[in-house]
C-alpha positions as CSV (number, residue, x, y, z in Angstrom):
1,M,32.8,28.8,-9.7
2,V,30.9,26.2,-7.6
3,F,27.2,26.0,-8.3
4,P,24.8,24.7,-5.6
5,S,23.1,21.3,-6.1
6,R,19.4,21.0,-6.9
7,R,18.8,19.9,-3.3
8,T,20.6,22.9,-1.9
9,L,18.7,25.3,-4.1
10,T,15.4,23.7,-3.0
11,A,16.3,24.1,0.6
12,L,17.3,27.8,0.1
13,L,14.0,28.4,-1.7
14,L,12.0,26.9,1.1
15,A,13.9,28.9,3.7
16,A,13.2,32.1,1.7
17,M,9.5,31.2,1.5
18,V,9.4,30.6,5.3
19,S,11.2,33.8,6.0
20,S,8.8,35.7,3.8
21,S,5.8,34.1,5.5
22,L,7.0,35.0,9.0
23,Q,7.2,38.7,8.2
24,A,3.5,38.5,9.0
25,A,2.0,36.4,11.8
26,P,0.9,32.9,10.8
27,D,-2.6,32.0,9.8
28,Q,-2.9,29.4,12.6
29,I,-1.1,28.1,15.5
30,W,-1.6,24.8,17.3
31,L,-0.6,24.5,20.9
32,N,-0.4,21.9,23.7
33,G,0.0,18.9,21.5
34,D,1.9,15.6,21.6
35,V,3.5,16.2,18.2
36,H,5.5,13.3,16.7
37,T,7.2,14.9,13.7
38,A,8.9,12.0,11.9
39,D,11.8,14.4,11.6
40,P,14.9,12.7,13.2
41,S,16.5,16.1,14.0
42,A,13.5,17.1,16.2
43,P,11.2,14.1,16.6
44,Q,8.8,15.7,19.1
45,A,7.3,19.1,19.7
46,E,4.5,20.8,21.5
47,A,3.2,23.2,18.9
48,F,3.4,24.3,15.3
49,A,2.3,27.2,13.1
50,L,0.7,27.3,9.6
51,E,0.8,29.9,6.8
52,D,-0.6,29.4,3.3
53,G,-0.9,25.7,3.8
54,R,2.7,25.1,5.0
55,F,4.4,24.6,8.4
56,V,6.2,27.8,9.2
57,A,7.3,26.9,12.7
58,V,7.5,23.8,14.9
59,G,8.7,23.8,18.5
60,S,7.6,24.6,22.0
61,N,4.4,26.3,23.1
62,K,6.3,29.4,24.1
63,E,8.2,29.7,20.7
64,V,5.1,29.2,18.6
65,R,2.7,31.3,20.7
66,A,5.1,34.3,20.4
67,L,4.4,34.3,16.6
68,A,0.7,35.0,16.8
69,D,-1.1,38.3,16.5
70,Q,-4.8,39.2,16.8
71,R,-5.5,37.7,13.4
72,T,-4.0,34.3,14.1
73,E,-6.4,31.4,14.8
74,V,-5.3,29.6,18.0
75,H,-6.1,25.9,18.4
76,N,-5.6,24.1,21.7
77,L,-4.8,20.4,21.1
78,N,-5.3,19.6,24.8
79,G,-2.6,17.0,24.8
80,K,-3.8,15.1,21.7
81,T,-1.3,13.3,19.5
82,V,-0.4,14.8,16.1
83,I,1.5,12.8,13.4
84,P,2.4,13.6,9.8
85,G,-0.1,12.5,7.2
86,I,0.4,8.8,6.5
87,I,1.8,7.9,3.1
88,D,0.9,4.3,2.5
89,G,3.7,2.9,0.3
90,H,1.7,0.0,-1.2
91,F,-2.0,0.2,-1.9
92,H,-4.7,-0.9,-4.4
93,L,-7.4,1.8,-4.1
94,F,-9.8,0.5,-6.7
95,S,-10.3,-2.7,-4.7
96,W,-12.9,-0.6,-2.9
97,Y,-15.2,-1.6,-5.8
98,E,-15.1,-5.3,-4.8
99,L,-15.2,-4.8,-1.1
100,S,-17.9,-2.1,-1.0
101,R,-20.2,-3.7,-3.6
102,G,-19.5,-7.3,-3.1
103,V,-19.4,-10.1,-0.5
104,N,-17.0,-9.6,2.4
105,L,-15.5,-12.9,3.5
106,T,-12.6,-11.6,5.6
107,D,-14.2,-12.2,9.0
108,T,-15.0,-15.9,8.8
109,N,-12.9,-19.0,8.0
110,D,-15.8,-21.3,7.2
111,I,-16.5,-22.3,3.6
112,D,-20.2,-23.0,4.3
113,T,-20.5,-19.4,5.6
114,W,-18.8,-18.1,2.5
115,V,-21.4,-19.9,0.3
116,E,-24.3,-18.6,2.5
117,R,-23.1,-15.0,2.0
118,V,-22.9,-15.5,-1.8
119,A,-26.4,-17.0,-1.7
120,A,-27.7,-13.9,0.2
121,K,-26.1,-11.6,-2.3
122,A,-27.5,-13.5,-5.3
123,A,-31.0,-13.2,-3.8
124,V,-30.8,-9.4,-4.2
125,T,-28.7,-9.2,-7.4
126,P,-30.3,-9.3,-10.9
127,K,-29.5,-12.5,-12.8
128,G,-26.5,-12.1,-15.2
129,E,-24.7,-9.5,-13.1
130,W,-21.4,-9.8,-11.3
131,I,-21.1,-10.9,-7.7
132,V,-17.7,-9.7,-6.6
133,G,-15.8,-9.3,-3.3
134,G,-13.9,-11.9,-1.4
135,G,-11.1,-11.9,1.3
136,W,-11.4,-15.6,1.9
137,D,-8.4,-17.5,3.3
138,H,-8.2,-21.2,2.5
139,N,-5.3,-21.7,4.9
140,A,-7.4,-20.4,7.9
141,A,-10.2,-22.6,6.7
142,G,-8.1,-25.8,7.1
143,G,-6.2,-25.6,3.8
144,E,-9.1,-26.7,1.6
145,F,-9.9,-24.7,-1.5
146,P,-13.6,-24.0,-2.3
147,T,-15.1,-25.0,-5.6
148,A,-17.1,-23.7,-8.5
149,A,-19.7,-26.3,-7.8
150,Q,-20.4,-24.7,-4.4
151,L,-21.0,-21.3,-6.1
152,D,-23.1,-22.9,-8.9
153,A,-25.4,-24.3,-6.2
154,V,-26.4,-20.9,-4.9
155,A,-25.7,-18.5,-7.8
156,P,-25.9,-20.4,-11.2
157,D,-27.2,-17.4,-13.1
158,H,-24.6,-14.8,-11.8
159,L,-21.0,-14.1,-12.7
160,V,-19.3,-14.9,-9.4
161,A,-15.6,-13.9,-8.9
162,L,-14.2,-13.7,-5.4
163,G,-10.5,-12.8,-4.7
164,D,-8.7,-14.4,-1.8
165,I,-7.1,-12.6,1.1
166,D,-3.8,-12.3,-0.7
167,H,-5.5,-11.1,-4.0
168,H,-3.4,-13.7,-5.8
169,T,-6.1,-16.4,-6.2
170,M,-9.7,-16.1,-7.5
171,W,-12.7,-18.4,-6.8
172,V,-15.2,-18.4,-9.7
173,N,-18.3,-20.2,-10.7
174,S,-19.0,-22.1,-13.9
175,K,-20.6,-19.1,-15.6
176,V,-17.4,-17.1,-15.3
177,M,-15.3,-20.0,-16.6
178,D,-17.7,-20.2,-19.6
179,M,-17.3,-16.5,-20.3
180,F,-13.5,-16.8,-20.3
181,D,-13.5,-20.2,-22.1
182,I,-11.7,-22.0,-19.2
183,Q,-12.0,-25.7,-19.9
184,A,-10.3,-29.0,-19.1
185,D,-7.9,-28.6,-22.0
186,S,-7.1,-24.9,-21.3
187,P,-3.4,-24.4,-20.8
188,N,-2.0,-22.6,-17.7
189,P,-1.0,-19.0,-18.6
190,P,2.7,-18.1,-17.9
191,G,3.1,-17.6,-14.1
192,G,-0.4,-18.9,-13.3
193,E,-2.5,-22.0,-12.8
194,I,-6.0,-23.1,-13.6
195,V,-6.5,-25.6,-10.8
196,K,-8.0,-28.9,-12.1
197,D,-9.5,-31.9,-10.4
198,P,-6.8,-34.6,-10.3
199,K,-9.4,-37.3,-11.1
200,T,-11.6,-35.6,-13.7
201,G,-9.2,-33.0,-15.2
202,E,-12.0,-30.4,-15.0
203,P,-11.2,-26.9,-13.7
204,T,-12.3,-26.6,-10.1
205,G,-13.0,-22.9,-10.1
206,I,-9.7,-21.8,-8.5
207,L,-7.5,-19.5,-10.6
208,K,-4.1,-18.8,-9.3
209,E,-1.9,-15.8,-10.0
210,T,-1.9,-14.7,-13.7
211,A,-4.9,-17.0,-14.4
212,A,-6.9,-14.9,-11.9
213,F,-5.8,-11.6,-13.5
214,V,-7.2,-12.7,-16.8
215,V,-10.6,-12.0,-15.1
216,W,-9.6,-9.1,-12.9
217,M,-8.0,-7.1,-15.7
218,S,-10.8,-7.8,-18.3
219,D,-13.1,-5.2,-19.7
220,A,-16.0,-7.4,-18.6
221,F,-15.1,-7.1,-15.0
222,R,-14.7,-3.3,-15.1
223,P,-17.7,-1.2,-13.9
224,S,-19.3,1.7,-15.8
225,D,-17.8,5.2,-15.9
226,E,-20.5,6.4,-13.5
227,E,-20.0,3.6,-11.0
228,R,-16.2,4.1,-11.1
229,D,-16.6,7.7,-10.2
230,K,-18.7,6.8,-7.1
231,V,-16.2,4.1,-6.2
232,W,-13.2,6.5,-6.3
233,Q,-15.0,9.2,-4.2
234,E,-15.9,6.6,-1.6
235,A,-12.5,5.1,-1.5
236,L,-10.8,8.5,-1.2
237,S,-13.1,9.4,1.7
238,Y,-12.3,6.1,3.4
239,V,-8.5,6.5,3.3
240,N,-8.7,10.1,4.5
241,S,-10.8,8.9,7.5
242,L,-7.8,6.7,8.4
243,G,-5.3,9.6,8.5
244,I,-3.9,8.7,5.0
245,T,-2.9,11.7,2.9
246,G,-0.8,9.9,0.3
247,L,-0.6,6.6,-1.4
248,H,1.8,4.7,-3.6
249,N,-1.0,3.1,-5.5
250,M,-0.5,0.2,-7.8
251,G,-2.9,-0.8,-10.5
252,D,-4.4,-0.7,-14.0
253,L,-3.2,2.1,-16.3
254,R,-6.8,2.7,-17.4
255,D,-7.5,4.1,-13.9
256,L,-5.2,7.1,-14.5
257,D,-7.7,8.7,-16.8
258,D,-10.3,8.6,-14.0
259,L,-7.8,9.9,-11.4
260,I,-6.5,12.8,-13.4
261,K,-10.1,13.9,-14.1
262,L,-10.7,14.0,-10.4
263,V,-7.5,16.0,-9.8
264,E,-8.5,18.6,-12.4
265,E,-12.0,18.9,-11.0
266,G,-10.7,19.5,-7.4
267,R,-12.2,16.2,-6.2
268,F,-9.0,14.5,-5.2
269,P,-8.1,14.9,-1.5
270,L,-4.9,12.9,-1.7
271,R,-1.4,12.7,-3.0
272,M,-0.7,9.7,-5.2
273,W,2.5,8.2,-6.6
274,Y,1.2,5.7,-9.1
275,G,2.8,2.5,-10.2
276,G,1.8,1.0,-13.5
277,V,2.0,-2.8,-13.6
278,V,4.0,-4.4,-16.5
279,N,5.0,-7.9,-17.5
280,S,7.7,-7.1,-20.1
281,S,10.1,-4.5,-21.4
282,E,7.8,-4.0,-24.3
283,E,5.0,-3.0,-21.9
284,V,7.5,-0.5,-20.3
285,A,7.8,1.2,-23.7
286,A,4.0,1.3,-24.2
287,L,3.6,2.9,-20.8
288,L,5.9,5.9,-21.6
289,P,3.4,8.0,-23.6
290,V,0.8,7.4,-20.9
291,R,3.2,8.6,-18.3
292,E,4.1,11.7,-20.3
293,R,0.4,12.6,-20.9
294,I,-0.8,12.1,-17.4
295,N,2.2,13.8,-15.7
296,R,1.9,16.8,-18.1
297,R,-1.7,17.4,-17.0
298,A,-1.0,16.6,-13.3
299,V,1.9,19.1,-13.0
300,R,-0.5,22.0,-13.7
301,Q,-2.4,21.1,-10.5
302,Q,0.3,21.6,-7.9
303,D,-0.8,24.9,-6.3
304,K,-0.8,23.0,-2.9
305,G,1.9,20.5,-3.6
306,P,2.0,17.3,-5.7
307,R,-1.3,15.4,-6.3
308,L,-0.7,12.7,-8.9
309,S,2.2,11.2,-10.8
310,L,2.8,8.1,-12.8
311,G,6.1,7.7,-11.1
312,Y,7.2,4.1,-11.1
313,I,6.7,0.7,-12.6
314,K,5.7,-2.5,-10.8
315,A,6.4,-6.1,-11.9
316,V,5.7,-9.4,-10.2
317,V,8.6,-11.9,-9.8
318,D,6.9,-14.6,-7.7
319,G,3.7,-15.3,-5.8
320,V,2.8,-15.8,-2.1
321,M,3.7,-18.3,0.6
322,S,0.1,-19.2,1.4
323,S,-0.3,-21.0,-1.9
324,R,3.4,-22.0,-2.2
325,T,3.9,-19.8,-5.3
326,A,6.5,-17.6,-3.6
327,V,10.0,-18.7,-4.8
328,L,12.3,-20.2,-2.1
329,L,15.9,-21.1,-2.4
330,D,15.2,-24.3,-0.5
331,D,12.2,-26.6,-0.5
332,Y,9.0,-25.6,1.4
333,S,9.2,-27.4,4.7
334,D,5.6,-28.8,4.3
335,A,6.0,-29.7,0.6
336,P,9.3,-31.4,-0.1
337,G,10.4,-30.9,-3.7
338,E,8.4,-27.7,-4.1
339,K,10.2,-24.3,-4.3
340,G,7.5,-22.1,-5.8
341,K,7.2,-20.6,-9.2
342,Y,8.7,-17.6,-11.0
343,F,6.1,-15.5,-12.8
344,I,8.7,-14.2,-15.3
345,S,12.2,-15.3,-16.3
346,Q,15.3,-13.6,-15.0
347,D,15.9,-12.2,-18.5
348,T,12.5,-10.7,-18.5
349,V,13.0,-9.1,-15.1
350,N,16.3,-7.8,-16.1
351,G,14.7,-6.3,-19.3
352,I,11.9,-4.6,-17.4
353,V,14.4,-3.0,-14.9
354,A,16.8,-1.9,-17.6
355,A,14.1,-0.4,-19.8
356,A,12.6,1.5,-16.9
357,N,15.8,2.6,-15.4
358,R,17.1,3.9,-18.7
359,E,14.1,6.3,-18.7
360,N,15.0,7.3,-15.1
361,I,11.9,5.4,-13.8
362,P,12.3,3.4,-10.6
363,V,10.9,-0.2,-10.4
364,A,9.1,-1.9,-7.6
365,L,9.5,-5.7,-7.9
366,H,7.1,-8.0,-6.0
367,A,9.5,-10.6,-4.6
368,L,8.4,-12.5,-1.6
369,G,10.5,-15.6,-1.2
370,D,14.2,-15.5,-0.6
371,G,14.8,-16.9,-4.1
372,A,12.8,-14.2,-5.7
373,V,14.4,-11.5,-3.6
374,R,17.8,-12.6,-4.8
375,S,16.5,-12.6,-8.4
376,A,15.2,-9.1,-7.9
377,L,18.5,-7.9,-6.5
378,D,20.4,-9.5,-9.4
379,A,18.1,-7.6,-11.8
380,F,18.9,-4.3,-10.1
381,E,22.6,-5.0,-10.1
382,A,22.5,-5.8,-13.8
383,S,20.7,-2.6,-14.7
384,P,22.9,-0.4,-16.9
385,K,21.6,2.8,-15.2
386,T,20.7,3.6,-11.6
387,P,17.7,5.9,-11.5
388,S,17.7,9.1,-9.4
389,L,14.9,7.7,-7.2
390,P,15.5,4.3,-5.6
391,N,14.3,1.0,-7.0
392,R,12.5,-1.2,-4.4
393,I,11.5,-4.7,-3.5
394,E,7.9,-5.3,-2.3
395,H,7.2,-7.7,0.6
396,L,10.5,-9.7,0.8
397,E,9.0,-11.9,3.5
398,L,12.0,-14.2,3.6
399,V,15.6,-12.9,3.0
400,Q,18.9,-14.6,3.4
401,P,21.5,-12.8,5.6
402,E,24.0,-12.6,2.7
403,D,21.5,-10.7,0.6
404,L,20.8,-7.9,3.2
405,P,24.0,-5.8,2.5
406,R,23.1,-5.6,-1.2
407,F,20.1,-3.4,-0.5
408,A,22.2,-0.5,0.7
409,Q,24.9,-1.2,-1.9
410,L,22.4,-1.1,-4.7
411,N,20.3,1.7,-3.2
412,V,17.2,-0.6,-3.1
413,V,14.5,0.2,-0.6
414,A,12.8,-2.7,1.3
415,S,9.0,-2.1,1.1
416,M,7.2,-4.3,3.7
417,Q,3.8,-4.8,5.4
418,P,3.7,-5.3,9.1
419,Q,0.2,-6.8,9.2
420,H,1.2,-9.4,6.7
421,A,3.7,-10.8,9.2
422,V,1.2,-11.1,12.1
423,M,-1.6,-12.4,9.9
424,A,0.6,-15.2,8.5
425,I,2.2,-16.6,11.7
426,D,-0.6,-18.9,12.7
427,P,-2.2,-20.1,9.5
428,Y,0.8,-21.1,7.5
429,V,4.2,-19.3,7.6
430,V,6.0,-21.4,10.1
431,Q,4.7,-24.6,8.5
432,R,5.9,-23.3,5.1
433,I,9.5,-22.4,6.1
434,G,10.1,-24.4,9.2
435,D,11.7,-23.5,12.5
436,E,15.2,-23.2,11.0
437,R,14.2,-20.3,8.7
438,E,11.6,-18.6,10.9
439,H,14.1,-16.0,12.2
440,L,14.7,-14.8,8.6
441,A,11.0,-13.9,8.0
442,Y,9.7,-10.3,8.0
443,A,13.1,-9.2,9.3
444,W,12.5,-5.5,9.7
445,R,15.2,-4.9,12.3
446,S,17.8,-6.9,10.4
447,I,17.1,-4.8,7.3
448,L,17.6,-1.5,9.2
449,N,20.7,-2.9,10.9
450,S,22.2,-3.7,7.4
451,G,22.0,0.0,6.5
452,A,19.0,-0.5,4.1
453,R,16.0,1.8,4.1
454,L,12.7,0.5,5.1
455,A,9.2,1.7,4.0
456,L,6.1,0.3,5.6
457,S,2.6,0.0,4.2
458,S,-0.6,-2.0,4.2
459,D,-1.0,-3.6,0.7
460,W,-4.7,-3.0,1.2
461,P,-7.0,-4.9,0.7
462,T,-4.8,-7.8,1.6
463,A,-4.5,-6.4,5.1
464,D,-6.1,-3.8,7.3
465,A,-5.6,-0.3,5.9
466,S,-5.5,1.4,9.3
467,P,-2.1,2.9,9.9
468,L,-2.6,2.3,13.6
469,S,-3.0,-1.4,12.9
470,Q,0.3,-1.3,10.9
471,L,2.1,0.6,13.7
472,H,0.8,-1.8,16.3
473,A,2.1,-4.8,14.3
474,A,5.5,-3.2,13.6
475,I,6.0,-2.3,17.3
476,N,4.6,-5.4,18.9
477,R,4.8,-8.2,16.3
478,Q,1.3,-9.2,17.4
479,N,-2.0,-9.5,15.6
480,L,-5.1,-7.4,16.4
481,S,-6.0,-9.7,19.2
482,G,-2.6,-9.2,20.9
483,Q,-1.3,-12.6,20.0
484,P,1.2,-14.1,20.3
485,K,2.0,-12.9,23.8
486,G,5.4,-11.3,23.9
487,G,5.4,-10.9,20.1
488,W,6.5,-13.2,17.3
489,Q,10.3,-13.0,16.8
490,P,10.3,-9.8,18.9
491,Q,14.0,-9.1,18.1
492,Q,12.7,-7.9,14.7
493,A,10.3,-5.3,16.1
494,L,10.6,-1.5,15.6
495,N,10.0,1.3,18.0
496,F,7.3,3.9,17.4
497,E,9.5,6.6,15.8
498,E,11.1,4.1,13.4
499,A,7.8,2.7,12.3
500,L,6.2,6.2,11.9
501,Y,9.2,7.4,9.8
502,A,8.8,4.3,7.6
503,M,5.2,5.2,7.0
504,T,5.7,8.9,6.3
505,Q,9.0,10.4,5.5
506,Q,10.4,7.3,3.8
507,S,7.4,7.0,1.5
508,A,7.7,10.7,0.6
509,D,11.4,10.2,-0.2
510,L,10.7,7.2,-2.4
511,S,8.5,9.4,-4.6
512,G,11.0,12.3,-4.7
513,W,8.6,14.5,-2.7
514,G,10.5,14.2,0.6
515,N,11.5,17.9,0.6
516,Q,7.8,18.9,0.5
517,L,6.1,16.1,2.5
518,G,6.6,13.4,5.0
519,S,7.3,15.2,8.3
520,I,6.0,18.0,10.4
521,S,8.9,20.3,9.5
522,T,9.2,24.0,8.7
523,G,8.7,24.7,5.0
524,K,6.8,21.5,4.2
525,W,3.1,21.3,3.2
526,A,0.9,20.9,6.3
527,D,-0.3,17.4,5.9
528,F,-1.0,16.1,9.4
529,V,-3.4,14.0,11.4
530,I,-4.9,14.7,14.9
531,L,-5.7,11.6,17.0
532,D,-8.5,11.8,19.6
533,S,-6.1,11.5,22.6
534,S,-2.4,11.2,23.4
535,L,-0.5,8.0,22.8
536,P,-0.8,5.5,25.6
537,Q,2.4,5.2,27.7
538,T,2.6,1.5,26.7
539,L,2.2,1.0,23.0
540,D,0.4,-2.3,23.2
541,E,-3.1,-3.1,21.9
542,R,-4.3,0.2,23.5
543,L,-2.7,1.9,20.4
544,L,-5.6,0.3,18.4
545,Q,-8.2,2.2,20.5
546,L,-7.1,5.6,19.2
547,Q,-9.1,7.2,16.5
548,V,-8.4,9.7,13.8
549,E,-10.1,13.0,14.7
550,T,-9.1,15.2,11.7
551,T,-7.0,14.7,8.6
552,Y,-5.4,17.8,6.9
553,I,-3.8,18.2,3.5
554,A,-1.9,21.5,3.0
555,G,-3.7,22.9,6.0
556,D,-7.2,22.0,4.7
557,A,-9.3,19.5,6.6
558,V,-10.2,16.6,4.3
559,Y,-11.7,14.5,7.1
560,Q,-13.3,15.4,10.4
561,R,-14.8,12.7,12.6
562,G,-18.6,13.1,12.8
563,Q,-18.8,15.4,9.8
564,A,-19.4,14.7,6.1
565,S,-16.3,14.0,4.1
566,L,-15.0,16.3,1.5
567,A,-16.3,14.1,-1.3
568,Q,-19.8,14.0,0.3
569,Q,-19.8,17.7,0.7
570,S,-19.0,18.2,-3.0
571,E,-22.1,16.2,-3.9
572,Q,-24.4,18.2,-1.6
């Protein structure tokens, strides 16, 4: 006797549920829309119907209208565009704490202005407290790093810690260095650097990579329980307002206790696939009981689909190109003899992947340079077990052609960020890799052509969280100002449907939720976004003028433009 597979059984169950639902008229129908489904079998539609929080029909106005009776709510979309709820595949949600409470330096490239903003914040902050925030970009500011002395001059009695635009480097004042005992004789932590003045040997106030995370991950840097609750609620409202219904969030395992509490209290308007960050196979083992505890509680809260799961593990192989800590196979073009730095050894990477995969847990490896990408692929190839959900590589901003086929061969997904490409063109990327390697950078089209799967995301807060910004960058290879004209390396651009799929269905598939989420398809939970008009005929910078009108999760509005958010309503 031949038994059906789990996937077949799931499809049959969904079909039975839909059939049962359609014995009665649907709760709601939505007509006259420009519906982009992210379902390759039927990428566009005019209308859809909902019953009990699921899509029960998707098709033409005539087909869907015929399902209604006198009880059915009928909504006229008036030509507005509808897309599936966006599932951002790489996010750091708790960074809302730093950006909402701290100093925002993302909109200026002048060090004097950065210092002035810190001074203004210090004037209204009690002495001894933290001044956080950041988003500064030393490359855009001429390549010069700021110093602790500049912060000491305006905030000597505060703890100042400001992350850079990549969130791989921190600028701190002397008070922070005193708290963490950072001195001239302090050794560099593995995979990091305490930058020191070449003349005096004293630390300058710049902490790179793991040296910065000594501060970021400390208990001293973590706000109170009450403050964290406010931060989470504000952050959830923010992402809902952008049309985001799901996140692959990466961060501190301590955050999971906050998040599961919100889920259980019904204050979590999101679906989150969480990645715990580890640095060794021993840390993988330590994570397993946390995973079992959190997921056991989360699975009880799925009356309208998945909400939270500690589903994967993240590890960092190298750094970033901006500070030349990404690992390249050949020298940096603007720094002969420099190839970047591995954060962890090949044996350690192999051990992390093997330990996680043995437990059927996929791994996301941050590997940005072509050397680190090859190292990550080698680790996946060496793993004694292949997990049921795919492993993935994050960023892969430079990849050699001979490594591209290995993604499909090893079932490894390429997870990339469109805005990273267009933000990096001018300040540094071409200088770092030279004209001869430029065509290998951010090679989205080459990755798809190789047969690999591609997931797109923002890596917020290192780039704009707006999905429309990411779509624009993926389609046009231009920054938010429409530069460069004609697009940078335009042969690597995607079309709208490819980019939308990579930001919805592909992310759902990565988490194992693809049969429930990710597209506007019959039987799936009704997570969708209504934009305020139809897509422009030419998808240039006019795409950036669209706004999210309403965001739905399982048929419930979690954001409506001009109205209080779900989180705000719960506090009233």
